[in-house]
N, C-alpha and C positions, 0 to 999 in steps of 0.2 A: 119831667124826663131829666131836666138840669139837677133837681135834687138827688135823684138816684146816682148821677155821675159824680157828684161831690161825695156822697157816702162811700161810693166805691173807691174813690181817690183817697180818701181818708184811711180805709181799710188797708189798701195796699201800701200807703205811707207808713202805717203802723207795723205792718208785716216787715217791710224792707228796712225799716229804721228801728228794729226792736232793741237796739242797745241803749237808745235814750229816746225819750218822748218829748216833743216840742209843744209847748203850750203858750199861748199868748196871753199873759197876764200881766196888766199894766204896762204894755209895750215892751216886755222883755221875755227872753227865752229862758227856759229852766231844763237842763240837762239831767236826767234821773238816771241813777246807777241801776245796772241790770242785776239779776241775781247771781250770775257767775262772778261778776266784780264783788258782790258781797262775800262770797266764798273766798275770793282771793284777798279780800281785806282781813279776814280771820287768819288766813296763812300769813299775811304781811305782819300781824300783830305777834304770831308764834315766832316768825324769824326775828323780829326786832327785840324781843324780850328774852328769847332763849337760845338763840344761835351765839356760840362762844365768841366767834370773830366780830360779830356785829357789837355785842356788848363790850368786848375789849376795845374796840375803836371809840365807842362812845364814852367809856370811862376815861380814856386817855385824852380825849378832846375836852371833857369836863375838867380833868386835872390840869390841863395846859391852860385853859381859859380862866380858871379859878385858882391859879397858882398861888396868888397872893389875894389878901382881902382888898376888896374894891372900897372905893370911898363915895359917899354921896354928899354933896354939898347943896345947900339951900341959900340962895341969895349971896353966894360966896362963902358962907359960913359951914363948917361942918356941923353935923348932928350932936345932940347932947349925948354924953357917955351913956346915960340910962336908955334912951331911945335907940342909940346905936347898938347896944348890946341885945336890945330885944328885937331889932329889925334884920340885923345881919344873918342870923341863922335861917330866918324865914325867906329872906331874899337869895341866899345861896341855894336852898332847896328850890325855890322858884326859877332860878337861872339854870339849874340842872334839868328841870322839865322842859324849860324854853329850847335848850340845845336839843333835846331828844325829839320835841315836837317840830323844830324847824327843819330836820332831817327826814322826819316821818311824813309830815303833812306839807312842807313848803311854807308854813306860815306858823305864827305863834298867836294863839288866843288865850285870853286870860279874863278872869272875873275878879271881883272885889268883895271880900267878906271881912267883918270885924273880929279881931282876936284881942281879948282884954280891952275892948273898947277903942282899939286902934285898926284902922283900915289897912288890910294886907292883900296883895295880889296873888291868885292862885291860877295854875293851869287846869283846865278840866281834865278829868282822868281819861286816858286812852281807852276807848271802848264805850265811853258814855255819849259819844257823838260821832256823826258821820259828816264827811265834807265830800259826799259823792256828787254835789250839784255845784255848778258855777253859774251865777246870774250874769247874764249879758244884757246891758242896757244900752239904749240909743240916745241917752243924754249927751250933750255937747261938752259939759263941764266934768273934769275929773276923769278917772279911768272908766272905760267902758265895760270892764269885767271885774268881778270880784267873787272871793269865796263865800259861799252860802253854807253855813253850818246847821245841822240838824241835831238837836239833842234829843236822846231817847232815853235817858236814864239820868237819875239824880234830881236834885232840886234847882239846878242852874237853868235859867231861862235864856233863850236865844238871844233876846234883846240886852241882856247883861253882858254878853261876851264882847271884847274889844279885840279886833283882828289886826295884826301887824304882818304884812307880807314880807317874807324872806325871798320868795320867788313870785314872779308874777303869774297870774293864772293862765293856763294853757287849755284852749278849747281842743279837746279830742274825745274819741270815743273810748279811750282806755281810762283805768282808774287814775285818779290825780295823786300821784305821790311821786317824789324825786327818787325813790327806791324801786322803781318798777322794773328796771333792768336786773337788779339784784334779786328781786321777787321771782322773776321768770327762771332764772338760773337756779334758785333755791327749789323751785317746784320740780324742775327737771331733776335735780340731785335727789330730791325726796322720792320721786317716782322710781328712779334707778335703784335707789336702796330698798324700796318697797318689793321690787322684782327680784333682787338678790335674796331678800328674807323668804319670798314665796318659793324661790327654787331650793334654798335650803331645807325648808319644810318638806317640799317634794322629795328631795334626795334622802330624807331620814325614813321614807316609807319605800316598800317595795311595790313595784308597778310592772305587771306582765301583760303580754298580748298573746292571745289564744288564736292560732290560725289553722286551717284545715287543708290537708294535702289531697290533691286529686291526681290520680294516675291516668295521665293523658293517653296512654297506649291502650287502655281498655275503655272505650267509650260506646260499647254496644249497649243495646236496650237492656239486655240481661245483666250486664256488669253494673250498670247504674242502679237498676232495680235492686240487686243484691247489696250495693252499698247503702242505699236508702233503708232498706230493710234492717241491715245491721246496725245502722245508726238509730232507727227507731227502737230497736230492741235494747240497745245499750242505754238509752235515755228513758224509756218508759217502761221496759220489761214486756211489752206486747209484741206479738208477731202474727203477721197475718195467716201463717200455716198452723197456729197453735188452736187447738181444739179443746171444748170443755171437758173431754174424757181423758185429757192428759194427766197424768198423776201429778199431785201436788207435793212439793218439796217441804220438808220439815226441818226446823233448826234442832240444835242439840238439846234445847229446852223444850221442845214439843210445839213450838209455834209454827203456825202454816206460813209458808213462803210461797208467793205467787209466781215467782220467777227467779232466775239466776242473779239477777241484778240485785234483788232484795237479800238473796243468800250471800252475795259478795259483801254487801255494806254490814250484814249481821256480823259476818266473820271478821271484818275489819274493826268494828266496834268492840267486839269482845277481845280481839288481840291488843289492839293500841289504845283503847279507852277504858280498860277495866282496872287499871293500877294507878296508884298515886303518882307514880314516876312519870306518867304520860299525861299529866294534867295540862290542858291548854294546847294539846297537840291536834291539828287538824289534818284531815286526810281527804284528798280529793281524786275522784275517779272520772276520767274523761272518756269520752267515746273514742273509737279507733280513729286513724288518720288525723290526729289532732297533735299540733306542736305548741308548746309553751316557750315563749321567749321574754326574757327579762329586759325591760327598758333601761337604756343608760342613763347615768346621772346627768343632770342639767349643769352645764358649765357656763361661766360668764367671763368675758375679757376683762380689759382694764378701764371699761367705761365708767365706772363708779369713781375711780381714783382720778380720772381725767376731769370729771365733773367737779369733785371736791377741789382739785388744784386750780381750776379756772375760777371757781366760785371764790375762793379765799383771795386770789389775786384781784379779782373784781371789787371785793369788799375794801381791801387796804387801798386799792386805787381810788375808790369812790370817797372814802374818808381822808385821802392824802396823808397816810400814815405808812411808815416803813413795815413791811412784813418781816417780823423776826424769824420765821421759819425758812425764808429764802435768803437770809443776810449771810454771807460768807464770814468766817472767822477773821480773814484778813482786813474786811472792812468794818468790823465792829467798832473799832476805835474812831474811824472817820465818821460813822453815822451816829456817834454819840452827840455830835453837834446837830442842832435843828437845821435842816435845810432851809434855804431862803424862802422856797415856794411854801414849805409848811409854816414857817414863821409868819408869812403874809396871810396865809389862810386863817391862822390863829388870830391875827390881828383884825381881820376883816370879821370874824365871828365875834370878837370882843367889841367892835364898834358897833355891830348890830344889837348885841345884848345891852350895851350902854343906852342906845335909844329906846329899847324896851323898858329898861328900868327907869329911865327919865319920865317916859310916858305914863307907866304904871304909877310911879310915885306922885306925879302930877294929878293923875285921876284919883288917887287915894286921899290925898290931903287938900284938893282943890286949889292947887298952886299953879300959877301959870308956867307953861312949859319951859320958857327961856330962862326962868329962874332956878331951875334944877339942873345940875351938873354932876354926872357920874364918870368915874374914871376907873378903868380896869386895865392893868399892866399886862397880864397873861404871862406865859413862860418865857423866860429869856432864851437866846439861841444857844447859849453855852452854860454849863453847870459843871460842878465838881463831882466826879464819880468815883475816884480812887486817889491813892496817895501820890500816884504819878503826876496826876493833874495838879495837885499841891506843889510838887517839887518844880514842875515847869513854871508856875505862876510865881514861885519864890525866887526862881532863877531869873526871871524876867523883871523882879523887883516890883511886881504889882499887888503885893499884899501889905496893908498896913496893920497897925496895931490892933484896931478894931476887928479886921479880918481874921487875925490869928486867933482872937478870943472866940469868934463865931465857929472857926474850925474845930477848935478844942471841944466846943458844944456838941458839934456834929459828930465827933467820934467818941463823945463820953470820956474824954481824958481827964485825969485829975492830978 
């Protein structure tokens, strides 16, 4: 009896917690992604790689963090020129992938491969793995939660991946991504756009409704019987009072016509469908007391425009970047300077990327972590945008001889 009770409890537990499954393996819980979250993940990839606003914000952050070439020092010494020229382009691509992964997943995962006999870090391609599970352990030392990555494509093994958290794992029933709020707004905006497209297709076609009129002033048995007989005769050509001895109708070609309905259609076809000028013309004959009403076109309000505006504002707020579409002309010059909040955000990303590169370089060459030092300057708060800025700096006597030569190169003056 106890065994049956436990089985019933397990069945009820699985039904009530269908979003994730709890399995006790090595004293840990494993939260598995549902099928709905897998579909959301594909929508997340579509938004992340194809939405213009998201792509623009990511490109701006990559350009701001990788504004100048970063430096890698090993035991206080810079890399040899030949090794530096080989590694810098590969590490720049690696850092761009890290920026995208940290916003998409909340962590950075990388593996090591050899290129021309030199170990280089790479981020796994988005879509080749899922991070739909979070392992929760009861160990007393270290973090009690960690991201668990499942690789389902490619030759990268899960044990090869090294994970660095940008955000600590969160135990929830929802999909684990920092962009969940943007994803929900993107789904709503997409659904509204689909509805507008369907309504446009509906409006391109004609839709009619056929109704029947009933004369409520004549509700006697004979009146209703006469109406039914008339409707039956108009639709089928048969009448309860028609006898076999009734003379048959003939068409002008000598064909036998069983009733006046066939005669009517034969005459219509001869008149309206016998010429090339009437090709494609359709004629419909309805019974009496029938009305045909064309349905009105489907109209929509400003729901789509509102969804798009809210989504764009949320995207630029999420990435901490000024929205150029909402910037007034009077404040353009003021916003050319990077705000303190945005500058601090860029510095925070640069500090995290420095730790990632130091860890990856240490793993690639087997060097102790404290002997590797990476420096990334990022984008400065102010920059020269036009000749007015040059004039202001010159009036303030802030330009030296070397600065003037750089300015000449900037404007290609000879």
